[in-house]
C-alpha positions in Angstrom: 22.1 12.4 -8.5 18.5 13.3 -8.6 16.2 12.6 -5.6 12.4 12.7 -5.7 9.8 12.2 -3.0 6.4 10.7 -3.6 3.2 10.7 -1.4 0.4 8.2 -1.6 -3.0 7.8 0.0 -5.7 5.1 -0.1 -8.9 4.3 1.6 -11.2 1.2 1.4 -14.5 0.3 2.9 -14.5 -2.5 5.5 -17.2 -5.1 5.0 -18.2 -8.2 6.9 -17.0 -11.5 5.5 -14.3 -10.0 3.2 -10.6 -10.9 3.7 -8.5 -8.2 5.3 -5.2 -8.0 3.4 -2.6 -5.4 4.4 1.0 -5.5 3.3 0.3 -8.8 1.6 -0.7 -10.4 4.9 -4.1 -11.7 5.6 -5.2 -10.4 9.0 -7.3 -12.4 11.4 -10.5 -10.3 11.6 -14.3 -10.7 11.1 -14.4 -8.1 8.3 -12.0 -6.9 5.7 -11.3 -4.3 3.0 -13.5 -4.3 -0.1 -12.2 -3.4 -3.5 -11.5 -4.5 -7.1 -8.2 -6.1 -6.4 -7.3 -7.6 -2.9 -8.0 -4.1 -1.5 -4.6 -3.9 0.2 -4.8 -0.3 1.3 -1.2 0.0 2.4 0.3 -1.4 -0.9 -2.0 0.8 -2.9 -0.8 3.9 -1.0 2.8 2.8 -1.6 2.2 2.3 -5.3 0.7 5.8 -5.6 3.8 7.3 -3.7 6.2 5.5 -6.1 4.3 6.4 -9.2 3.8 10.0 -8.1 7.5 10.5 -7.3 8.4 9.5 -10.9 5.5 11.6 -12.4 3.8 8.4 -13.7 0.1 9.3 -12.9 -1.5 7.1 -10.2 -2.5 3.5 -9.5 -5.9 3.9 -11.1 -4.3 5.1 -14.4 -2.2 2.0 -14.6 -4.5 -0.6 -13.0 -8.1 0.7 -13.5 -10.9 -1.0 -11.5 -12.8 -1.3 -14.8 -10.2 -3.8 -16.1 -11.0 -7.5 -15.4 -7.2 -8.3 -15.4 -6.9 -6.7 -12.0 -9.9 -8.3 -10.4 -8.8 -10.0 -7.1 -5.1 -9.6 -8.0 -2.5 -9.4 -5.2 -1.5 -5.8 -4.8 2.1 -7.0 -4.4 2.0 -7.8 -8.2 1.0 -4.2 -8.8 3.8 -2.9 -6.5 6.3 -5.0 -8.5 5.0 -3.4 -11.7 5.2 0.1 -10.3 8.9 -0.4 -9.4 9.5 -1.7 -12.9 7.9 1.4 -14.3 10.2 3.8 -12.3 13.2 1.7 -13.2 12.4 2.2 -16.9 12.8 5.9 -16.2 16.2 5.3 -14.6 15.1 5.5 -10.9 15.7 3.2 -8.0 13.5 3.0 -5.0 15.3 4.2 -1.8 12.8 3.8 1.0 9.2 3.6 2.0 7.4 5.0 5.1 3.8 3.8 5.5 1.1 4.7 8.0 -2.1 2.9 8.6 -5.2 4.3 10.4 -7.8 1.7 11.6 -9.4 0.8 14.9 -9.0 -3.0 14.6 -7.3 -5.4 14.4 -4.0 -4.4 16.1 -1.3 -4.3 13.4 1.9 -4.6 15.4 2.2 -8.5 15.3 1.8 -8.4 11.5 4.4 -5.7 10.7 7.5 -8.0 10.2 5.6 -10.1 7.6 4.3 -7.0 5.9 7.8 -5.6 5.6 9.1 -8.9 4.2 6.3 -9.0 1.5 6.7 -5.4 0.5 10.5 -5.6 0.4 10.4 -8.7 -1.8 7.9 -7.1 -4.2 9.7 -3.8 -4.3 13.3 -5.1 -4.5 14.5 -3.3 -1.4 15.7 -4.3 2.1 13.2 -4.6 5.0 15.4 -2.0 6.8 14.3 0.5 4.1 10.6 0.0 5.0 8.8 1.6 7.9 5.2 0.6 8.8 3.3 2.3 11.6 -0.3 2.3 12.7 -2.7 4.4 14.7 -6.4 4.5 15.5 -8.8 7.4 14.9 -9.8 7.4 18.6 -13.2 5.9 17.7 -14.2 9.0 15.6 -15.6 9.0 12.1 -15.9 6.2 9.6 -12.5 4.8 10.7 -13.6 4.8 14.4 -16.8 3.0 13.5 -14.7 0.4 11.7 -16.4 1.2 8.3 -13.1 1.9 6.6 -9.3 1.8 6.6 -6.9 4.4 5.5 -3.2 4.3 4.5 -0.6 7.0 3.8 2.9 6.4 2.3 5.9 8.4 1.3 8.9 7.1 -0.7 12.2 8.3 -2.0 13.4 7.5 -5.4 16.9 8.2 -6.8 18.4 8.6 -10.3 22.2 8.5 -10.7 
């Protein structure tokens, strides 16, 4: 058996009047993440972790923001494609650990739905997904609610 670990990071601006989608869940908030797709910072970090573990470049390589096919697309579609890509190389996804950093809104009530969405797209059990959140203690662009950051790690296996 071969085991590999991947790490992902993503950041998006927060802008007034934009939807705020994290983990495939639309959060109730006055502002949201801005980007080419749905700007789901958590799923983007997960995609990069998965792709990186399998040495398959990054999310921008596979889904460039210059390609109109990806404009406004659900990032869960991108996640499903990333899993397909690693499966082509003989890998299976073991688990995902994600961390969000934002001041508002509070994420805890949304975590079960996020885990369900990610599990369905990734083809793994919700018990194999961890999602945590923290603030930046009001410091920097995160503290001023100008942006949101996500980190993710994953394990992939080949038998």
